[in-house]
All heavy atoms as a GROMACS GRO file, in nm:
protein
  565
    1MET      N    1   0.083  -0.118   0.000
    1MET     CA    2   0.000   0.000   0.000
    1MET      C    3   0.087   0.124   0.000
    1MET      O    4   0.067   0.215   0.075
    1MET     CB    5  -0.095  -0.001   0.119
    1MET     CG    6  -0.197  -0.110   0.110
    1MET     SD    7  -0.324  -0.103   0.237
    1MET     CE    8  -0.386   0.062   0.218
    2THR      N    9   0.181   0.127  -0.086
    2THR     CA   10   0.275   0.237  -0.095
    2THR      C   11   0.202   0.367  -0.125
    2THR      O   12   0.119   0.374  -0.214
    2THR     CB   13   0.378   0.210  -0.205
    2THR    OG1   14   0.434   0.081  -0.181
    2THR    CG2   15   0.486   0.314  -0.208
    3GLY      N   16   0.233   0.471  -0.048
    3GLY     CA   17   0.178   0.604  -0.073
    3GLY      C   18   0.035   0.621  -0.024
    3GLY      O   19  -0.026   0.722  -0.049
    4LYS      N   20  -0.021   0.523   0.041
    4LYS     CA   21  -0.157   0.533   0.092
    4LYS      C   22  -0.155   0.525   0.243
    4LYS      O   23  -0.066   0.467   0.302
    4LYS     CB   24  -0.242   0.416   0.039
    4LYS     CG   25  -0.256   0.412  -0.110
    4LYS     CD   26  -0.338   0.292  -0.149
    4LYS     CE   27  -0.343   0.275  -0.298
    4LYS     NZ   28  -0.410   0.155  -0.338
    5GLN      N   29  -0.257   0.583   0.302
    5GLN     CA   30  -0.271   0.571   0.446
    5GLN      C   31  -0.308   0.426   0.477
    5GLN      O   32  -0.394   0.368   0.413
    5GLN     CB   33  -0.380   0.665   0.495
    5GLN     CG   34  -0.395   0.665   0.645
    5GLN     CD   35  -0.503   0.762   0.690
    5GLN    OE1   36  -0.593   0.796   0.615
    5GLN    NE2   37  -0.492   0.806   0.812
    6GLU      N   38  -0.241   0.366   0.576
    6GLU     CA   39  -0.271   0.228   0.610
    6GLU      C   40  -0.409   0.218   0.672
    6GLU      O   41  -0.454   0.308   0.741
    6GLU     CB   42  -0.165   0.174   0.707
    6GLU     CG   43  -0.033   0.151   0.638
    6GLU     CD   44   0.061   0.066   0.721
    6GLU    OE1   45   0.013  -0.023   0.794
    6GLU    OE2   46   0.181   0.090   0.712
    7ARG      N   47  -0.475   0.108   0.644
    7ARG     CA   48  -0.607   0.084   0.699
    7ARG      C   49  -0.608  -0.052   0.767
    7ARG      O   50  -0.517  -0.131   0.749
    7ARG     CB   51  -0.713   0.089   0.589
    7ARG     CG   52  -0.700  -0.024   0.487
    7ARG     CD   53  -0.819  -0.020   0.390
    7ARG     NE   54  -0.814  -0.125   0.292
    7ARG     CZ   55  -0.856  -0.249   0.310
    7ARG    NH1   56  -0.900  -0.287   0.428
    7ARG    NH2   57  -0.852  -0.339   0.215
    8CYS      N   58  -0.712  -0.077   0.840
    8CYS     CA   59  -0.727  -0.204   0.909
    8CYS      C   60  -0.747  -0.315   0.806
    8CYS      O   61  -0.819  -0.297   0.706
    8CYS     CB   62  -0.847  -0.196   1.002
    8CYS     SG   63  -0.869  -0.341   1.104
    9ALA      N   64  -0.682  -0.428   0.827
    9ALA     CA   65  -0.696  -0.542   0.737
    9ALA      C   66  -0.842  -0.588   0.734
    9ALA      O   67  -0.911  -0.585   0.836
    9ALA     CB   68  -0.606  -0.656   0.783
   10TRP      N   69  -0.886  -0.633   0.616
   10TRP     CA   70  -1.023  -0.679   0.602
   10TRP      C   71  -1.026  -0.801   0.512
   10TRP      O   72  -0.926  -0.837   0.450
   10TRP     CB   73  -1.113  -0.566   0.550
   10TRP     CG   74  -1.255  -0.591   0.584
   10TRP    CD1   75  -1.356  -0.624   0.498
   10TRP    CD2   76  -1.314  -0.592   0.714
   10TRP    NE1   77  -1.473  -0.644   0.566
   10TRP    CE2   78  -1.449  -0.625   0.701
   10TRP    CE3   79  -1.264  -0.569   0.842
   10TRP    CZ2   80  -1.537  -0.635   0.809
   10TRP    CZ3   81  -1.351  -0.579   0.949
   10TRP    CH2   82  -1.486  -0.612   0.932
   11VAL      N   83  -1.141  -0.865   0.503
   11VAL     CA   84  -1.157  -0.990   0.429
   11VAL      C   85  -1.104  -0.978   0.286
   11VAL      O   86  -1.137  -0.884   0.215
   11VAL     CB   87  -1.306  -1.034   0.428
   11VAL    CG1   88  -1.326  -1.159   0.343
   11VAL    CG2   89  -1.354  -1.057   0.571
   12GLY      N   90  -1.019  -1.074   0.250
   12GLY     CA   91  -0.962  -1.078   0.117
   12GLY      C   92  -0.827  -1.012   0.105
   12GLY      O   93  -0.758  -1.029   0.005
   13ASP      N   94  -0.785  -0.937   0.206
   13ASP     CA   95  -0.656  -0.868   0.202
   13ASP      C   96  -0.541  -0.966   0.226
   13ASP      O   97  -0.552  -1.057   0.308
   13ASP     CB   98  -0.647  -0.760   0.310
   13ASP     CG   99  -0.738  -0.641   0.284
   13ASP    OD1  100  -0.794  -0.630   0.171
   13ASP    OD2  101  -0.754  -0.560   0.376
   14LEU      N  102  -0.431  -0.946   0.154
   14LEU     CA  103  -0.307  -1.018   0.179
   14LEU      C  104  -0.234  -0.940   0.288
   14LEU      O  105  -0.214  -0.819   0.274
   14LEU     CB  106  -0.222  -1.025   0.052
   14LEU     CG  107  -0.083  -1.086   0.065
   14LEU    CD1  108  -0.093  -1.234   0.103
   14LEU    CD2  109  -0.006  -1.070  -0.066
   15ILE      N  110  -0.197  -1.010   0.395
   15ILE     CA  111  -0.138  -0.941   0.511
   15ILE      C  112  -0.009  -1.009   0.557
   15ILE      O  113   0.020  -1.122   0.517
   15ILE     CB  114  -0.237  -0.936   0.630
   15ILE    CG1  115  -0.286  -1.078   0.673
   15ILE    CG2  116  -0.358  -0.851   0.597
   15ILE    CD1  117  -0.198  -1.144   0.774
   16HIS      N  118   0.065  -0.936   0.640
   16HIS     CA  119   0.175  -0.997   0.716
   16HIS      C  120   0.137  -0.984   0.862
   16HIS      O  121   0.114  -0.874   0.913
   16HIS     CB  122   0.308  -0.926   0.689
   16HIS     CG  123   0.419  -0.986   0.768
   16HIS    ND1  124   0.462  -0.933   0.888
   16HIS    CD2  125   0.492  -1.098   0.749
   16HIS    CE1  126   0.559  -1.009   0.937
   16HIS    NE2  127   0.579  -1.109   0.855
   17ASP      N  128   0.124  -1.098   0.930
   17ASP     CA  129   0.092  -1.101   1.072
   17ASP      C  130   0.223  -1.086   1.148
   17ASP      O  131   0.304  -1.178   1.149
   17ASP     CB  132   0.021  -1.232   1.107
   17ASP     CG  133  -0.018  -1.243   1.253
   17ASP    OD1  134   0.032  -1.164   1.337
   17ASP    OD2  135  -0.099  -1.332   1.284
   18GLU      N  136   0.245  -0.971   1.206
   18GLU     CA  137   0.372  -0.944   1.274
   18GLU      C  138   0.392  -1.033   1.396
   18GLU      O  139   0.504  -1.069   1.428
   18GLU     CB  140   0.380  -0.796   1.312
   18GLU     CG  141   0.386  -0.706   1.189
   18GLU     CD  142   0.384  -0.558   1.223
   18GLU    OE1  143   0.380  -0.522   1.342
   18GLU    OE2  144   0.386  -0.478   1.128
   19ASP      N  145   0.283  -1.070   1.465
   19ASP     CA  146   0.297  -1.156   1.583
   19ASP      C  147   0.337  -1.298   1.544
   19ASP      O  148   0.422  -1.360   1.609
   19ASP     CB  149   0.167  -1.159   1.664
   19ASP     CG  150   0.140  -1.027   1.734
   19ASP    OD1  151   0.238  -0.952   1.761
   19ASP    OD2  152   0.022  -0.997   1.760
   20ALA      N  153   0.274  -1.353   1.440
   20ALA     CA  154   0.303  -1.490   1.397
   20ALA      C  155   0.419  -1.495   1.298
   20ALA      O  156   0.468  -1.602   1.266
   20ALA     CB  157   0.179  -1.552   1.334
   21ASP      N  158   0.462  -1.378   1.248
   21ASP     CA  159   0.566  -1.368   1.145
   21ASP      C  160   0.530  -1.455   1.024
   21ASP      O  161   0.609  -1.536   0.979
   21ASP     CB  162   0.704  -1.404   1.200
   21ASP     CG  163   0.815  -1.359   1.106
   21ASP    OD1  164   0.792  -1.264   1.029
   21ASP    OD2  165   0.923  -1.421   1.109
   22ARG      N  166   0.406  -1.438   0.978
   22ARG     CA  167   0.354  -1.514   0.863
   22ARG      C  168   0.275  -1.423   0.772
   22ARG      O  169   0.215  -1.325   0.815
   22ARG     CB  170   0.259  -1.624   0.911
   22ARG     CG  171   0.321  -1.726   1.001
   22ARG     CD  172   0.220  -1.823   1.053
   22ARG     NE  173   0.167  -1.907   0.946
   22ARG     CZ  174   0.079  -2.003   0.965
   22ARG    NH1  175   0.033  -2.028   1.086
   22ARG    NH2  176   0.036  -2.075   0.864
   23ARG      N  177   0.274  -1.462   0.643
   23ARG     CA  178   0.186  -1.397   0.547
   23ARG      C  179   0.060  -1.480   0.533
   23ARG      O  180   0.064  -1.602   0.546
   23ARG     CB  181   0.254  -1.389   0.410
   23ARG     CG  182   0.353  -1.277   0.400
   23ARG     CD  183   0.431  -1.281   0.273
   23ARG     NE  184   0.349  -1.276   0.153
   23ARG     CZ  185   0.375  -1.199   0.048
   23ARG    NH1  186   0.481  -1.122   0.049
   23ARG    NH2  187   0.298  -1.201  -0.057
   24GLY      N  188  -0.050  -1.413   0.506
   24GLY     CA  189  -0.175  -1.485   0.486
   24GLY      C  190  -0.281  -1.394   0.428
   24GLY      O  191  -0.255  -1.279   0.396
   25ILE      N  192  -0.399  -1.450   0.417
   25ILE     CA  193  -0.514  -1.377   0.363
   25ILE      C  194  -0.623  -1.377   0.469
   25ILE      O  195  -0.649  -1.480   0.533
   25ILE     CB  196  -0.563  -1.442   0.233
   25ILE    CG1  197  -0.451  -1.430   0.128
   25ILE    CG2  198  -0.692  -1.378   0.184
   25ILE    CD1  199  -0.477  -1.502   0.000
   26VAL      N  200  -0.685  -1.262   0.489
   26VAL     CA  201  -0.793  -1.252   0.586
   26VAL      C  202  -0.914  -1.328   0.530
   26VAL      O  203  -0.965  -1.294   0.424
   26VAL     CB  204  -0.831  -1.105   0.616
   26VAL    CG1  205  -0.944  -1.098   0.717
   26VAL    CG2  206  -0.710  -1.027   0.665
   27ALA      N  207  -0.956  -1.433   0.600
   27ALA     CA  208  -1.068  -1.515   0.556
   27ALA      C  209  -1.200  -1.468   0.617
   27ALA      O  210  -1.306  -1.483   0.555
   27ALA     CB  211  -1.044  -1.662   0.593
   28ASP      N  212  -1.195  -1.411   0.738
   28ASP     CA  213  -1.318  -1.371   0.806
   28ASP      C  214  -1.281  -1.275   0.919
   28ASP      O  215  -1.169  -1.277   0.969
   28ASP     CB  216  -1.386  -1.494   0.865
   28ASP     CG  217  -1.530  -1.470   0.909
   28ASP    OD1  218  -1.586  -1.362   0.880
   28ASP    OD2  219  -1.588  -1.560   0.973
   29VAL      N  220  -1.377  -1.192   0.958
   29VAL     CA  221  -1.363  -1.108   1.077
   29VAL      C  222  -1.487  -1.136   1.160
   29VAL      O  223  -1.598  -1.106   1.118
   29VAL     CB  224  -1.352  -0.959   1.042
   29VAL    CG1  225  -1.341  -0.876   1.169
   29VAL    CG2  226  -1.232  -0.933   0.951
   30ARG      N  227  -1.466  -1.195   1.276
   30ARG     CA  228  -1.578  -1.236   1.362
   30ARG      C  229  -1.602  -1.134   1.471
   30ARG      O  230  -1.516  -1.110   1.555
   30ARG     CB  231  -1.549  -1.372   1.423
   30ARG     CG  232  -1.538  -1.480   1.318
   30ARG     CD  233  -1.511  -1.614   1.379
   30ARG     NE  234  -1.500  -1.714   1.272
   30ARG     CZ  235  -1.435  -1.827   1.286
   30ARG    NH1  236  -1.375  -1.858   1.399
   30ARG    NH2  237  -1.430  -1.912   1.185
   31GLY      N  238  -1.720  -1.076   1.467
   31GLY     CA  239  -1.760  -0.983   1.571
   31GLY      C  240  -1.673  -0.859   1.580
   31GLY      O  241  -1.673  -0.792   1.682
   32GLY      N  242  -1.596  -0.830   1.476
   32GLY     CA  243  -1.508  -0.714   1.479
   32GLY      C  244  -1.394  -0.729   1.577
   32GLY      O  245  -1.325  -0.632   1.607
   33ALA      N  246  -1.372  -0.852   1.630
   33ALA     CA  247  -1.271  -0.870   1.733
   33ALA      C  248  -1.171  -0.982   1.703
   33ALA      O  249  -1.063  -0.983   1.759
   33ALA     CB  250  -1.338  -0.899   1.866
   34THR      N  251  -1.208  -1.075   1.615
   34THR     CA  252  -1.119  -1.187   1.584
   34THR      C  253  -1.103  -1.197   1.432
   34THR      O  254  -1.201  -1.214   1.360
   34THR     CB  255  -1.176  -1.320   1.638
   34THR    OG1  256  -1.194  -1.307   1.778
   34THR    CG2  257  -1.080  -1.435   1.611
   35TRP      N  258  -0.979  -1.185   1.387
   35TRP     CA  259  -0.947  -1.196   1.246
   35TRP      C  260  -0.905  -1.341   1.219
   35TRP      O  261  -0.811  -1.390   1.281
   35TRP     CB  262  -0.834  -1.101   1.209
   35TRP     CG  263  -0.880  -0.962   1.176
   35TRP    CD1  264  -0.878  -0.903   1.054
   35TRP    CD2  265  -0.938  -0.866   1.264
   35TRP    NE1  266  -0.931  -0.776   1.062
   35TRP    CE2  267  -0.969  -0.751   1.190
   35TRP    CE3  268  -0.969  -0.866   1.400
   35TRP    CZ2  269  -1.026  -0.638   1.245
   35TRP    CZ3  270  -1.027  -0.754   1.455
   35TRP    CH2  271  -1.055  -0.641   1.379
   36VAL      N  272  -0.977  -1.407   1.128
   36VAL     CA  273  -0.945  -1.544   1.090
   36VAL      C  274  -0.857  -1.533   0.965
   36VAL      O  275  -0.896  -1.472   0.865
   36VAL     CB  276  -1.072  -1.627   1.060
   36VAL    CG1  277  -1.034  -1.768   1.018
   36VAL    CG2  278  -1.164  -1.628   1.181
   37LEU      N  279  -0.739  -1.592   0.973
   37LEU     CA  280  -0.641  -1.582   0.865
   37LEU      C  281  -0.613  -1.719   0.808
   37LEU      O  282  -0.616  -1.819   0.880
   37LEU     CB  283  -0.512  -1.520   0.921
   37LEU     CG  284  -0.534  -1.392   1.001
   37LEU    CD1  285  -0.411  -1.358   1.081
   37LEU    CD2  286  -0.574  -1.280   0.909
   38ARG      N  287  -0.589  -1.725   0.679
   38ARG     CA  288  -0.550  -1.850   0.616
   38ARG      C  289  -0.418  -1.830   0.545
   38ARG      O  290  -0.384  -1.719   0.503
   38ARG     CB  291  -0.656  -1.900   0.520
   38ARG     CG  292  -0.675  -1.815   0.395
   38ARG     CD  293  -0.770  -1.882   0.298
   38ARG     NE  294  -0.799  -1.799   0.185
   38ARG     CZ  295  -0.724  -1.788   0.076
   38ARG    NH1  296  -0.612  -1.856   0.066
   38ARG    NH2  297  -0.759  -1.709  -0.024
   39SER      N  298  -0.345  -1.939   0.532
   39SER     CA  299  -0.217  -1.934   0.465
   39SER      C  300  -0.236  -1.886   0.321
   39SER      O  301  -0.337  -1.914   0.258
   39SER     CB  302  -0.155  -2.074   0.466
   39SER     OG  303  -0.035  -2.075   0.395
   40GLU      N  304  -0.136  -1.813   0.272
   40GLU     CA  305  -0.140  -1.767   0.133
   40GLU      C  306  -0.147  -1.887   0.039
   40GLU      O  307  -0.212  -1.884  -0.065
   40GLU     CB  308  -0.015  -1.684   0.106
   40GLU     CG  309  -0.016  -1.610  -0.024
   40GLU     CD  310   0.105  -1.521  -0.039
   40GLU    OE1  311   0.196  -1.521   0.045
   40GLU    OE2  312   0.108  -1.450  -0.141
   41HIS      N  313  -0.081  -1.995   0.075
   41HIS     CA  314  -0.081  -2.120  -0.001
   41HIS      C  315  -0.096  -2.234   0.098
   41HIS      O  316  -0.018  -2.246   0.191
   41HIS     CB  317   0.050  -2.137  -0.078
   41HIS     CG  318   0.081  -2.020  -0.167
   41HIS    ND1  319   0.013  -1.994  -0.283
   41HIS    CD2  320   0.170  -1.920  -0.154
   41HIS    CE1  321   0.062  -1.884  -0.339
   41HIS    NE2  322   0.157  -1.836  -0.261
   42GLY      N  323  -0.195  -2.316   0.079
   42GLY     CA  324  -0.213  -2.430   0.168
   42GLY      C  325  -0.330  -2.412   0.262
   42GLY      O  326  -0.394  -2.307   0.265
   43PRO      N  327  -0.358  -2.513   0.344
   43PRO     CA  328  -0.479  -2.515   0.427
   43PRO      C  329  -0.464  -2.455   0.568
   43PRO      O  330  -0.561  -2.451   0.641
   43PRO     CB  331  -0.508  -2.665   0.439
   43PRO     CG  332  -0.372  -2.727   0.436
   43PRO     CD  333  -0.290  -2.642   0.342
   44ASP      N  334  -0.346  -2.410   0.606
   44ASP     CA  335  -0.326  -2.361   0.743
   44ASP      C  336  -0.416  -2.242   0.774
   44ASP      O  337  -0.438  -2.156   0.690
   44ASP     CB  338  -0.181  -2.319   0.766
   44ASP     CG  339  -0.084  -2.435   0.755
   44ASP    OD1  340  -0.128  -2.551   0.769
   44ASP    OD2  341   0.035  -2.410   0.731
   45ARG      N  342  -0.466  -2.238   0.899
   45ARG     CA  343  -0.548  -2.126   0.948
   45ARG      C  344  -0.501  -2.088   1.087
   45ARG      O  345  -0.456  -2.172   1.163
   45ARG     CB  346  -0.696  -2.164   0.954
   45ARG     CG  347  -0.759  -2.172   0.818
   45ARG     CD  348  -0.911  -2.193   0.831
   45ARG     NE  349  -0.970  -2.193   0.701
   45ARG     CZ  350  -1.043  -2.093   0.652
   45ARG    NH1  351  -1.068  -1.988   0.726
   45ARG    NH2  352  -1.093  -2.100   0.532
   46TRP      N  353  -0.515  -1.960   1.119
   46TRP     CA  354  -0.488  -1.911   1.254
   46TRP      C  355  -0.571  -1.786   1.276
   46TRP      O  356  -0.636  -1.737   1.185
   46TRP     CB  357  -0.338  -1.888   1.276
   46TRP     CG  358  -0.275  -1.771   1.206
   46TRP    CD1  359  -0.247  -1.650   1.260
   46TRP    CD2  360  -0.232  -1.764   1.070
   46TRP    NE1  361  -0.189  -1.568   1.167
   46TRP    CE2  362  -0.177  -1.636   1.050
   46TRP    CE3  363  -0.233  -1.852   0.964
   46TRP    CZ2  364  -0.126  -1.594   0.927
   46TRP    CZ3  365  -0.182  -1.811   0.841
   46TRP    CH2  366  -0.129  -1.683   0.824
   47THR      N  367  -0.574  -1.738   1.398
   47THR     CA  368  -0.653  -1.619   1.430
   47THR      C  369  -0.565  -1.512   1.493
   47THR      O  370  -0.457  -1.541   1.544
   47THR     CB  371  -0.769  -1.652   1.527
   47THR    OG1  372  -0.714  -1.702   1.648
   47THR    CG2  373  -0.867  -1.750   1.466
   48SER      N  374  -0.616  -1.390   1.488
   48SER     CA  375  -0.550  -1.278   1.552
   48SER      C  376  -0.656  -1.189   1.616
   48SER      O  377  -0.762  -1.167   1.557
   48SER     CB  378  -0.470  -1.197   1.450
   48SER     OG  379  -0.418  -1.079   1.510
   49ARG      N  380  -0.625  -1.140   1.733
   49ARG     CA  381  -0.712  -1.043   1.799
   49ARG      C  382  -0.642  -0.908   1.805
   49ARG      O  383  -0.679  -0.821   1.882
   49ARG     CB  384  -0.750  -1.092   1.938
   49ARG     CG  385  -0.827  -1.225   1.928
   49ARG     CD  386  -0.888  -1.263   2.054
   49ARG     NE  387  -1.021  -1.201   2.054
   49ARG     CZ  388  -1.108  -1.214   2.151
   49ARG    NH1  389  -1.078  -1.284   2.256
   49ARG    NH2  390  -1.225  -1.158   2.143
   50GLN      N  391  -0.537  -0.894   1.724
   50GLN     CA  392  -0.456  -0.772   1.721
   50GLN      C  393  -0.453  -0.715   1.578
   50GLN      O  394  -0.352  -0.725   1.509
   50GLN     CB  395  -0.312  -0.804   1.766
   50GLN     CG  396  -0.300  -0.863   1.903
   50GLN     CD  397  -0.333  -0.762   2.010
   50GLN    OE1  398  -0.306  -0.643   1.995
   50GLN    NE2  399  -0.390  -0.807   2.118
   51PRO      N  400  -0.560  -0.655   1.530
   51PRO     CA  401  -0.563  -0.608   1.392
   51PRO      C  402  -0.455  -0.504   1.359
   51PRO      O  403  -0.412  -0.496   1.245
   51PRO     CB  404  -0.703  -0.550   1.375
   51PRO     CG  405  -0.747  -0.518   1.513
   51PRO     CD  406  -0.683  -0.621   1.601
   52VAL      N  407  -0.407  -0.432   1.460
   52VAL     CA  408  -0.301  -0.335   1.434
   52VAL      C  409  -0.169  -0.404   1.401
   52VAL      O  410  -0.078  -0.342   1.347
   52VAL     CB  411  -0.282  -0.235   1.550
   52VAL    CG1  412  -0.407  -0.152   1.569
   52VAL    CG2  413  -0.244  -0.307   1.678
   53ARG      N  414  -0.158  -0.534   1.432
   53ARG     CA  415  -0.036  -0.612   1.404
   53ARG      C  416  -0.046  -0.684   1.269
   53ARG      O  417   0.043  -0.759   1.233
   53ARG     CB  418  -0.012  -0.714   1.515
   53ARG     CG  419   0.001  -0.652   1.654
   53ARG     CD  420   0.132  -0.583   1.676
   53ARG     NE  421   0.237  -0.683   1.680
   53ARG     CZ  422   0.366  -0.656   1.668
   53ARG    NH1  423   0.405  -0.532   1.652
   53ARG    NH2  424   0.455  -0.751   1.673
   54LEU      N  425  -0.156  -0.659   1.194
   54LEU     CA  426  -0.173  -0.717   1.062
   54LEU      C  427  -0.144  -0.608   0.959
   54LEU      O  428  -0.224  -0.518   0.938
   54LEU     CB  429  -0.315  -0.770   1.044
   54LEU     CG  430  -0.361  -0.875   1.145
   54LEU    CD1  431  -0.506  -0.910   1.122
   54LEU    CD2  432  -0.272  -0.998   1.142
   55ARG      N  433  -0.026  -0.616   0.897
   55ARG     CA  434   0.014  -0.514   0.799
   55ARG      C  435  -0.039  -0.556   0.662
   55ARG      O  436  -0.012  -0.665   0.613
   55ARG     CB  437   0.165  -0.500   0.795
   55ARG     CG  438   0.214  -0.392   0.700
   55ARG     CD  439   0.363  -0.374   0.706
   55ARG     NE  440   0.438  -0.498   0.693
   55ARG     CZ  441   0.474  -0.553   0.577
   55ARG    NH1  442   0.442  -0.495   0.463
   55ARG    NH2  443   0.544  -0.664   0.575
   56VAL      N  444  -0.118  -0.469   0.600
   56VAL     CA  445  -0.175  -0.499   0.469
   56VAL      C  446  -0.066  -0.487   0.363
   56VAL      O  447   0.000  -0.383   0.350
   56VAL     CB  448  -0.292  -0.404   0.436
   56VAL    CG1  449  -0.344  -0.430   0.295
   56VAL    CG2  450  -0.403  -0.419   0.539
   57ILE      N  451  -0.045  -0.595   0.290
   57ILE     CA  452   0.050  -0.597   0.179
   57ILE      C  453  -0.022  -0.557   0.051
   57ILE      O  454   0.026  -0.473  -0.024
   57ILE     CB  455   0.114  -0.736   0.164
   57ILE    CG1  456   0.194  -0.770   0.291
   57ILE    CG2  457   0.202  -0.744   0.039
   57ILE    CD1  458   0.240  -0.914   0.298
   58LYS      N  459  -0.139  -0.620   0.026
   58LYS     CA  460  -0.223  -0.586  -0.088
   58LYS      C  461  -0.368  -0.599  -0.045
   58LYS      O  462  -0.407  -0.698   0.018
   58LYS     CB  463  -0.201  -0.682  -0.205
   58LYS     CG  464  -0.086  -0.649  -0.293
   58LYS     CD  465  -0.090  -0.735  -0.418
   58LYS     CE  466   0.024  -0.696  -0.508
   58LYS     NZ  467   0.022  -0.774  -0.632
   59THR      N  468  -0.448  -0.500  -0.081
   59THR     CA  469  -0.590  -0.508  -0.051
   59THR      C  470  -0.655  -0.612  -0.144
   59THR      O  471  -0.597  -0.652  -0.246
   59THR     CB  472  -0.660  -0.373  -0.073
   59THR    OG1  473  -0.653  -0.340  -0.212
   59THR    CG2  474  -0.598  -0.264   0.012
   60ARG      N  475  -0.774  -0.653  -0.108
   60ARG     CA  476  -0.848  -0.746  -0.192
   60ARG      C  477  -0.866  -0.688  -0.332
   60ARG      O  478  -0.848  -0.758  -0.432
   60ARG     CB  479  -0.986  -0.774  -0.129
   60ARG     CG  480  -1.074  -0.863  -0.213
   60ARG     CD  481  -1.211  -0.883  -0.146
   60ARG     NE  482  -1.294  -0.972  -0.222
   60ARG     CZ  483  -1.371  -0.934  -0.323
   60ARG    NH1  484  -1.376  -0.806  -0.358
   60ARG    NH2  485  -1.443  -1.022  -0.389
   61GLU      N  486  -0.897  -0.561  -0.340
   61GLU     CA  487  -0.918  -0.495  -0.469
   61GLU      C  488  -0.790  -0.498  -0.554
   61GLU      O  489  -0.796  -0.523  -0.674
   61GLU     CB  490  -0.965  -0.351  -0.448
   61GLU     CG  491  -1.104  -0.338  -0.387
   61GLU     CD  492  -1.106  -0.362  -0.235
   61GLU    OE1  493  -0.999  -0.358  -0.169
   61GLU    OE2  494  -1.216  -0.384  -0.182
   62GLU      N  495  -0.677  -0.472  -0.491
   62GLU     CA  496  -0.549  -0.476  -0.565
   62GLU      C  497  -0.519  -0.618  -0.613
   62GLU      O  498  -0.472  -0.636  -0.725
   62GLU     CB  499  -0.436  -0.427  -0.475
   62GLU     CG  500  -0.441  -0.279  -0.446
   62GLU     CD  501  -0.344  -0.235  -0.337
   62GLU    OE1  502  -0.313  -0.316  -0.246
   62GLU    OE2  503  -0.298  -0.119  -0.345
   63ARG      N  504  -0.546  -0.718  -0.529
   63ARG     CA  505  -0.521  -0.856  -0.567
   63ARG      C  506  -0.608  -0.896  -0.686
   63ARG      O  507  -0.561  -0.959  -0.780
   63ARG     CB  508  -0.548  -0.951  -0.450
   63ARG     CG  509  -0.446  -0.939  -0.338
   63ARG     CD  510  -0.474  -1.030  -0.220
   63ARG     NE  511  -0.493  -1.168  -0.262
   63ARG     CZ  512  -0.603  -1.239  -0.241
   63ARG    NH1  513  -0.705  -1.187  -0.176
   63ARG    NH2  514  -0.613  -1.364  -0.282
   64LEU      N  515  -0.735  -0.856  -0.686
   64LEU     CA  516  -0.825  -0.888  -0.796
   64LEU      C  517  -0.784  -0.816  -0.925
   64LEU      O  518  -0.787  -0.875  -1.033
   64LEU     CB  519  -0.970  -0.852  -0.760
   64LEU     CG  520  -1.033  -0.939  -0.652
   64LEU    CD1  521  -1.170  -0.884  -0.614
   64LEU    CD2  522  -1.043  -1.083  -0.695
   65ARG      N  523  -0.744  -0.692  -0.912
   65ARG     CA  524  -0.700  -0.615  -1.029
   65ARG      C  525  -0.575  -0.679  -1.091
   65ARG      O  526  -0.566  -0.694  -1.212
   65ARG     CB  527  -0.673  -0.470  -0.988
   65ARG     CG  528  -0.642  -0.379  -1.105
   65ARG     CD  529  -0.631  -0.232  -1.064
   65ARG     NE  530  -0.547  -0.212  -0.948
   65ARG     CZ  531  -0.589  -0.158  -0.834
   65ARG    NH1  532  -0.714  -0.122  -0.817
   65ARG    NH2  533  -0.505  -0.141  -0.733
   66ASP      N  534  -0.480  -0.720  -1.006
   66ASP     CA  535  -0.357  -0.785  -1.055
   66ASP      C  536  -0.388  -0.918  -1.123
   66ASP      O  537  -0.328  -0.953  -1.223
   66ASP     CB  538  -0.258  -0.807  -0.942
   66ASP     CG  539  -0.197  -0.678  -0.890
   66ASP    OD1  540  -0.217  -0.572  -0.954
   66ASP    OD2  541  -0.130  -0.684  -0.785
   67ARG      N  542  -0.484  -0.990  -1.067
   67ARG     CA  543  -0.521  -1.120  -1.123
   67ARG      C  544  -0.585  -1.106  -1.261
   67ARG      O  545  -0.561  -1.186  -1.351
   67ARG     CB  546  -0.618  -1.191  -1.029
   67ARG     CG  547  -0.658  -1.330  -1.075
   67ARG     CD  548  -0.768  -1.387  -0.993
   67ARG     NE  549  -0.890  -1.316  -1.026
   67ARG     CZ  550  -1.006  -1.332  -0.964
   67ARG    NH1  551  -1.014  -1.411  -0.862
   67ARG    NH2  552  -1.112  -1.265  -1.001
   68ASP      N  553  -0.664  -1.001  -1.278
   68ASP     CA  554  -0.736  -0.979  -1.404
   68ASP      C  555  -0.651  -0.910  -1.510
   68ASP      O  556  -0.691  -0.904  -1.627
   68ASP     CB  557  -0.863  -0.898  -1.380
   68ASP     CG  558  -0.965  -0.975  -1.298
   68ASP    OD1  559  -0.956  -1.100  -1.294
   68ASP    OD2  560  -1.052  -0.911  -1.237
   69ALA      N  561  -0.535  -0.858  -1.472
   69ALA     CA  562  -0.451  -0.784  -1.568
   69ALA      C  563  -0.382  -0.876  -1.665
   69ALA      O  564  -0.361  -0.989  -1.650
   69ALA     CB  565  -0.347  -0.703  -1.493
   0.00000   0.00000   0.00000
């Protein structure tokens, strides 16, 4: 998200979880308090209750635009 104000990670965003030191995709946000994350590749899942520790690498919109290009 170069040159943009950072925002809270949301469903479909590619993120880096600073606590787990892993990259993944936000699969769900439960009750606005628990972020369900899945591995970028593979079936692994984990959760985070620290959205400020999820750095957005690419938004869902950017990922879709890149895929369609």
